N, C-alpha and C positions, 0 to 999 in steps of 0.2 A: 617495536610492536605500536600500529595504529591505533588512533581512539575506538576505533569498530573492535578490535581486537581487545582491547581493555574492557569496553562494555560488554561484550560476549563473557568475558572473564568474571565480572559481576553478575551476569544473567546463570553461568552457571553453578555460582556459590548460592545464588537465590533461589534455585530449585532445588538443588541437591540431586535426589535419586532421579537419574534420565531413564531410567528403566521403562522400554514401551512408549517412548516418545519421538518424535520426529522434531527438527530443526531447521528453520527457516532463516536464509539472509537474502536481504534485496537484491533488486538487481534491475539495470538499466540496460536497453538496448542499444546494439552498436550505432544505430543512426540518431539516437536520443539528444546528443549534444549537437548535433548538426542543425537542429530545427530552431524555428523562431519563439514556436511554441512546446512547450516541454510539459507534457502530461504526465503526472504521477499518481498512479491507481494503488489506493491502499484499503484492503480488504480486512476481515475479520482476523482470520486464522487461516491455515491451509487444512484441507481436509487430509491429513497425512503427506509426509514430504520426505526428505532425505535426512541421514543420521551423520551426525559430525563425529568426530574421535571423542569418546567420553572417559578416556581413562584418566585425564587430569585437565584442571582448569587451562594449563597452557597449552594441551594439545588441543582442546576445543576451540580456546581463541584463536590458534594458529589456523585450523581448518575454516573457521569463520572468516577471518581476515581475507584468507585467498579465495575463498567464494565470492565474498563481497567485491574482491578486486578482478574478478573474471568478469569481463562485459559480455553482454548479450544473452539470449534465451537458447540456451545450448539445450534444455531440455525439451524445445519445440523443433519439431521437424515438418516438412512440407512447406505449401506456398497458399499463397491466396486464402480461398474458402476451406481448404484441407489442410488447414494447421492443426496437428495433433501432437499428444505427448511421444516424445522418442521412447519413453520407458514402457508406455502402455498405449498401443495405438488405438484401443477403442476409446480413450479419451480426446475427443475432439472438441477444440475450442468453439465452434461453432454450435455446439450443442450447450453450451454454459452461457446462461444468462449474464453473468459475472463478465467473461469475455465479449460477449456479444454488444454489451452497454458501452463497454471500454471503446470498443472498435468505433461504434457509432459517434460516440463523445470525441473521439480522436478527428473523425471526419468533419463533424460539427465544430469544431475549434477550427477548421480550416487546414487541416493536417492529411496528408495522403495515408490513406487507410487500406491501400491495396498491397497487393504482395505478401510479405514477411512483416505484417504493420506493427506486429508486438517489438520489433526494434526499434521502433519509434517512440515507445514508452519506457516509464520507469514503474517498477512494480514492488510493493510491500505488503507487510500486514502488522496490524496493532500488535497481537501476539506471536511471538517467533517459536514458541515451544506449544505444540499441540501433540494430541495422541496418535500415535503411529498408524493406527487402523482405521483413522479419520474422524472425522466430528470436531465439534468445537472445543476449546478446554474448558475443565471444570471448572466452578467458583473457586476451588482452593487453587488451582493451577495458576488461575489468572491472579488471584491474590499473592501467590508465590513470585509472579514474573512482572507484575506492573511496574514498579520502579525500573527495574532496567529496561523495560521495553520501551517505557517514555524515554529514556534517555537516548536509546540507539534510534526510536523514531526520528526524534530532532537532530541528530547526527547525520543521520541519511537524508533527511530533508537539507539540511546544510550542503552537505556533499551532491547530492543531485540537483540543487538549484533547480527546482521546476518553477514554470511560470504558472501553471494550474494542479491543484491538489484535488483529486475527485475521491470521496470516502464512502462508498455504498454499505455503509455498516450498521445504519439505524441510530437515530441519536441516542440512545440509551446506551449504547456501547461507545460512544465520543464523549457523551457530558452524561456523568452519572454521580453516584456519590463518591468519597474521597478516596475510595479503595478501588475502582476502575475508570478513574477520570482522565480521558487524553485531553479534554480542551484546554487545561492548563497550559499547555504548550504554545497555546495561540491568542491572538489577542482580537476585539471585535468579535467575540462570538454573539451570534445575533440567531433567535429561530426565524424561520420564515412561514407563510402561511401556505406552502406550497403543498401540493399533494404527494410529490414526491420527492422534492428536494426539501428537506428538512430545516435546514440552515446554513448560514455560512460563518466564516472566520478568515484571520489571516495570520501566516506564519512570517516572524522578523527574520530575514536573514542578517548574516553580520555586518553586510555593506551596506545595511539600511533598506533594502529593498523589500516589499512587501508581497507576499504570494498569496493569492486567492484560493480559498478551500470552500469548498461545497460537500456538504454532509448530506446524505439522501439515504433513503430506505434501501432495503434489499431489492434486487431488480427481478426476482422470481416472481413469476404471475403477474408481471406489470405489462402495459401496453408500452412496448420498448422505444418506439417513435415518439409517443408523449412524454414518456418519461425521459429522455435524453434532450429533448427539446426544453422540458422545464429547468433542466440543470444547467444548460447551455445560458439561458436567459439569465438565470442566477448569478452565473458567473460574469455575465454582463453587466447586470444592475449592480453587483457588488462591486466591481472595477470603477463603475462610475460614481458610487458612494465614496469610494476612497479616494479618488481623484478630487471630489467636492471638497473632502476634509482637509487637503492638505494646503 
């Protein structure tokens, strides 16, 4: 069993009753590794997702491990501006502010954002367990899974080795009190005075490389061009600060 499988076993034990819940595993596109700029986008939690085998911790771990090891966005069909869920044709990525700003940021960082652009990014969420019917996990569900989810997120970043981490989750989902704090995984945590880009940090990979992260407010009802421009600029200035400190 890989480390991902072991960590999902811990998640299963921490949450306990999995009834009425959905289960998320991170993914990287088939073209992600071939790029100089590897963008990892991290949201809060999914609005419903798939269900893994919950008959035992071992079965849950095996399915999570297999799903994590499957490359590509198999749940997305179509091409270009017509990308949509293969399971729900009414769900189009072009209608989602989350996916629209991810695509704009990929382009702003100098990568090809045409065609099946999702195959050029990695995607995860802070919380892996959420209500099956949609919506964010409750405070109680967040408390139950925060420890395993922190460990899983750290392992995902180590495995994906991104060059840029974009977290449109809102600062209070990134750095809050001890129960919900994901900032402890990062160094150089710094608030910014931006309107949309709320702060920056870096994640230290095992080989010593520092991966820049930008934490932003949620993109809904924001002017997306200005929003993405501010995030891209904070990536640039954070990288310059990092070089100046070495």
